[in-house]
C-alpha positions in Angstrom: -12.2 -1.8 16.6 -15.5 -3.1 17.2 -16.5 -1.9 14.0 -13.7 -3.9 12.1 -14.2 -6.7 13.9 -18.1 -7.1 13.0 -17.3 -6.6 9.9 -15.0 -9.3 10.1 -17.2 -11.9 11.9 -19.8 -11.3 9.1 -17.3 -11.7 6.4 -16.6 -15.1 4.7 -14.1 -15.9 6.2 -13.2 -19.7 7.7 -13.5 -19.8 11.5 -10.5 -20.5 12.0 -9.4 -17.4 10.4 -12.0 -15.2 12.0 -10.3 -17.3 15.9 -6.6 -15.5 14.5 -8.2 -12.3 14.1 -9.6 -11.9 17.4 -6.6 -13.5 18.7 -4.7 -10.9 17.6 -7.1 -8.0 18.7 -6.4 -9.3 22.2 -2.4 -10.1 22.5 -1.7 -6.4 22.4 2.6 -5.6 21.2 4.7 -9.0 21.9 7.9 -9.4 20.3 6.6 -13.1 20.0 3.2 -13.5 18.6 0.5 -16.2 19.9 -1.5 -16.0 16.6 -0.9 -16.0 12.8 0.1 -13.2 10.0 -3.3 -11.3 10.0 -2.7 -9.7 6.3 -0.3 -11.3 3.4 2.0 -9.1 1.3 2.9 -10.4 -2.2 5.8 -9.4 -4.1 3.8 -9.9 -7.4 6.8 -8.9 -9.7 9.4 -6.3 -9.6 8.9 -5.4 -13.3 7.1 -2.4 -14.5 5.8 -0.5 -17.1 6.9 2.8 -15.2 10.4 4.3 -13.5 9.1 7.1 -11.2 11.1 8.8 -10.1 9.9 9.0 -6.6 9.5 5.3 -6.6 12.6 3.3 -4.6 13.0 0.7 -6.9 12.9 1.7 -10.4 14.2 5.7 -10.1 17.1 6.5 -11.7 17.4 9.2 -9.5 18.1 6.7 -6.2 21.5 5.5 -5.8 22.0 1.2 -6.6 23.5 1.5 -2.9 20.4 2.7 -1.5 19.7 0.1 1.3 16.1 -0.8 0.7 16.1 -0.2 -2.8 14.0 -3.3 -3.9 16.5 -5.1 -6.5 15.3 -7.6 -9.4 13.5 -10.4 -8.1 11.9 -13.3 -10.0 7.9 -13.1 -10.6 5.7 -15.1 -7.8 5.0 -18.2 -9.1 1.7 -19.6 -8.9 3.1 -22.9 -7.0 4.7 -20.5 -4.5 1.9 -18.3 -4.0 -0.2 -21.1 -3.0 2.6 -22.4 -0.7 2.3 -19.5 0.8 -1.3 -19.1 0.9 -1.6 -22.3 2.6 0.7 -22.2 5.2 -0.3 -19.1 6.1 -4.3 -20.0 5.7 -5.0 -17.6 9.2 -4.7 -14.6 7.3 -8.1 -12.7 6.2 -6.7 -11.3 3.1 -3.9 -11.1 0.4 -2.5 -7.8 -0.9 -0.9 -9.2 -4.1 1.3 -5.8 -5.1 4.6 -5.9 -6.4 7.9 -3.5 -6.9 6.5 -3.2 -10.0 3.1 -3.9 -11.8 1.1 -6.4 -10.8 -0.5 -7.4 -13.3 2.8 -8.1 -15.7 2.9 -11.6 -13.6 1.1 -14.4 -15.8 -0.3 -16.1 -13.0 -2.1 -12.5 -11.2 -5.4 -13.8 -11.9 -5.0 -17.0 -11.2 -3.3 -16.1 -8.1 -6.2 -13.8 -7.5 -8.3 -16.7 -8.1 -6.7 -19.2 -5.5 -6.8 -16.6 -2.9 -10.4 -15.8 -2.7 -12.2 -19.3 -3.7 -9.6 -21.5 -2.1 -8.4 -19.9 1.2 -11.6 -17.5 1.6 -9.3 -13.8 2.0 -10.1 -10.6 0.7 -7.7 -9.9 -2.2 -6.5 -6.3 -3.3 -4.1 -4.9 -5.6 -2.6 -1.7 -6.6 -2.1 -0.6 -10.4 -0.1 2.4 -12.2 -2.8 2.7 -14.2 -1.4 1.9 -17.3 -2.4 -1.5 -17.8 -5.7 -1.2 -16.9 -7.2 -0.9 -20.6 -5.2 -4.1 -21.9 -6.9 -6.2 -18.6 -9.8 -4.8 -18.4 -11.5 -7.8 -19.0 -10.2 -10.0 -16.5 -10.1 -7.5 -14.1 -13.6 -7.4 -14.2 -14.2 -10.8 -14.9 -11.9 -11.7 -11.6 -12.7 -12.4 -8.1 -10.7 -9.1 -6.9 -11.9 -7.4 -4.0 -10.0 -3.9 -4.4 -7.9 -2.2 -6.7 -5.9 1.3 -6.1 -5.0 3.5 -8.7 -2.0 5.5 -8.4 -3.0 8.7 -10.2 -0.4 10.4 -8.4 -1.4 14.2 -10.0 -3.9 16.3 -10.8 -3.2 17.5 -14.4 -0.2 16.3 -16.7 2.3 18.6 -16.1 2.2 18.2 -12.0 2.0 14.7 -12.9 5.7 14.9 -14.8 7.3 16.8 -12.1 6.3 14.0 -10.0 7.2 10.9 -11.5 9.7 12.1 -14.1 7.5 9.6 -16.9 6.3 11.6 -20.2 2.8 14.0 -19.3 0.1 12.4 -21.7 1.0 8.9 -19.6 -1.1 11.2 -16.8 -4.3 11.7 -19.4 -4.0 7.9 -20.6 -4.2 7.0 -16.9 -7.1 9.5 -16.0 -9.1 8.1 -19.3 -8.9 4.2 -18.4 -9.9 4.6 -14.3 -13.0 6.4 -15.9 -13.4 3.4 -18.0 -13.2 1.4 -15.5 -15.5 2.8 -12.7 -17.8 3.1 -15.2 -17.7 -0.4 -16.0 -17.7 -1.6 -12.5 -21.0 0.9 -11.8 -22.4 -0.1 -15.2 -22.2 -3.8 -14.5 -22.6 -3.9 -10.3 -19.2 -6.0 -10.1 -18.7 -6.3 -6.4 -14.9 -4.6 -7.1 -14.0 -1.3 -5.3 -11.8 0.8 -6.9 -9.8 3.7 -4.9 -7.4 6.0 -6.7 -4.3 7.9 -4.7 -2.9 11.3 -5.3 0.7 12.1 -3.9 0.9 15.3 -1.5 4.1 17.2 -1.5 5.5 20.5 -0.4 5.1 21.8 -4.1 1.5 20.6 -5.2 -0.4 21.0 -1.9 -2.4 24.3 -3.0 -3.3 22.1 -6.0 -5.6 19.6 -3.1 -9.2 21.3 -3.8 -8.3 20.3 -8.1 -7.1 16.9 -6.9 -10.3 16.7 -5.3 -12.4 18.2 -7.8 -11.0 15.6 -10.3 -12.0 12.6 -7.8 -15.4 13.8 -8.0 -15.2 13.4 -11.9 -14.0 10.1 -12.0 -16.1 8.4 -9.1 -14.0 6.0 -7.2 -15.2 4.0 -3.7 -12.2 6.5 -2.3 -9.5 8.8 -2.6 -5.8 8.8 -0.8 -3.9 11.9 -0.5 -0.8 10.7 0.7 2.2 12.5 2.3 5.0 12.1 0.1 7.2 9.1 0.7 11.2 10.3 0.7 14.5 9.0 0.0 17.6 10.3 1.2 18.7 11.6 -2.8 19.0 15.3 -4.1 15.2 15.9 -4.9 13.1 13.3 -3.1 14.3 13.9 0.6 12.5 14.7 4.0 13.3 18.4 4.1 12.3 18.6 0.3 9.1 17.3 -0.4 7.5 16.0 3.0 4.9 18.2 4.8 5.7 17.7 8.5 3.7 19.1 11.3 5.9 22.1 11.9 4.2 23.0 8.0 1.0 25.2 9.9 0.0 26.8 7.1 -0.3 23.9 4.8 -1.8 21.8 7.7 -4.3 24.9 7.8 -5.0 23.9 4.2 -5.6 20.6 4.3 -8.0 21.8 7.3 -9.8 23.8 4.8 -10.2 21.5 2.1 -11.5 18.8 4.6 -14.3 21.4 5.6 -15.3 22.2 2.3 -17.1 18.4 2.0 -20.1 17.1 3.5 -20.3 15.0 6.2 -20.9 12.4 3.9 -18.2 13.0 1.2 -15.9 13.5 3.9 -15.8 9.4 4.3 -14.7 9.1 0.8 -11.9 10.7 1.3 -8.1 10.3 3.4 -6.4 13.2 3.7 -2.3 13.4 4.4 -1.1 13.0 7.7 1.7 15.2 9.2 4.8 13.9 10.1 6.6 14.1 13.0 9.9 12.3 13.2 10.3 13.1 17.1 6.9 11.6 17.7 8.1 9.4 20.9 4.8 6.5 20.1 5.9 4.4 17.6 2.8 3.9 16.0 3.4 1.3 13.1 1.7 -2.2 13.5 3.2 -4.0 10.5 6.2 -6.2 12.1 2.8 -7.5 14.7 0.5 -8.3 11.6 2.1 -8.8 8.2 3.6 -11.2 6.6 5.4 -9.7 3.2 6.7 -12.6 0.6 8.8 -11.7 -2.6 9.2 -14.5 -6.0 12.4 -15.8 -4.6 10.7 -16.8 -1.2 12.4 -14.0 0.9 10.1 -12.9 4.0 9.7 -9.7 5.3 7.3 -7.2 6.7 6.7 -3.6 5.5 5.5 -2.9 2.2 5.7 0.9 2.9 9.6 2.0 3.0 11.6 -0.8 4.1 11.3 -2.5 0.7 14.4 -4.3 0.4 13.6 -7.9 1.8 17.5 -9.6 1.1 18.2 -10.9 4.4 15.3 -10.1 6.6 14.1 -14.0 6.6 13.5 -16.4 4.2 10.2 -18.9 3.6 12.9 -21.7 4.2 13.1 -20.7 7.8 10.4 -23.3 10.1 9.0 -20.9 12.4 9.3 -17.2 10.1 6.8 -15.0 11.9 8.3 -15.8 15.4 11.6 -16.1 13.9 14.8 -13.6 15.0 13.7 -10.8 12.3 10.7 -10.4 13.4 11.4 -10.7 16.5 13.9 -8.0 16.7 11.6 -5.5 15.1 9.2 -6.1 17.1 11.5 -5.5 19.9 12.6 -2.1 18.4 9.2 -0.7 17.6 8.1 -1.7 21.6 10.8 -0.7 23.1 11.9 2.9 21.4 15.2 1.0 20.1 16.8 2.7 17.3 15.0 2.6 13.8 16.1 2.9 9.9 15.9 7.0 8.9 13.1 5.9 6.8 10.7 4.8 9.8 10.7 8.0 10.9 9.5 9.7 8.0 6.4 6.7 7.5 2.9 8.3 7.8 2.0 4.7 9.2 4.6 5.1 11.8 5.1 8.9 12.7 1.9 10.4 11.2 -0.4 12.5 12.9 -3.6 13.1 11.4 -5.2 16.3 11.6 -8.1 16.7 13.4 
């Protein structure tokens, strides 16, 4: 916490942003917050270049009746984006994401520049990697602070198994990610490029190969992430998620971690094991983040509870301390019944391997 606070205090944020963050740190968990959102999550678009099997928005395997399936929404307009970051200007950072591929929004880079230059926010985004080549020049010329590429797997066949997408897509993503990382290093661009892999009960033995690929690509950080389930055949927790009961898998993860030097270890985040029975609710999302889509719907979670319709709205006078947020905070504070997906979310029920 001290290191994070020092980083924030030394960063080029406005004083009111730093003071808001200090209030957040000192407040603890309360249903009504005396500070504003610390981070913003903007749903840039729901359009995508892929339709991955494990994606709760575009998957052909996830039923249309799935409660948390993100339905089609309008692209975020530049005006609505400006109104949002101006209204919640105390936030330290904004993630311009999407339930799709963020750069497909024609105003993506304008949003990046406004948040960075006018509001001094740290601006990050994610990509599935298929648009890197087309937007390489604009990415490098932008004020984007961080970009995480969903590489997902170490080879084409496992990529196809995970995503249901053509195997050749993986080669394109790897090639273009390497090109981006090399260009960032060559130009000295202040852009942190990270990559992520998905680990499930079938490919966990391939973690050494994922680590090897990460070394070849040379990103600033590599995430090896536990599978995020949905209640549909082939995608359920029992079939895919690695839990605390999977000791052989935990031992292999520990072995992979031990194989890294101290310096290299800092560049990797290994999958946390899921303990659905964990009494503690570790998720802090509803206490620090506000998520907004192009239709003005407002919620918080950008991990599991993706469908935001019916939560709250930008039209509400006090969104941050309105009925939705206060009710969600109460649930996470008092041990109220949560949605099933929350019990398999690494941010909430994740147990790091020592």
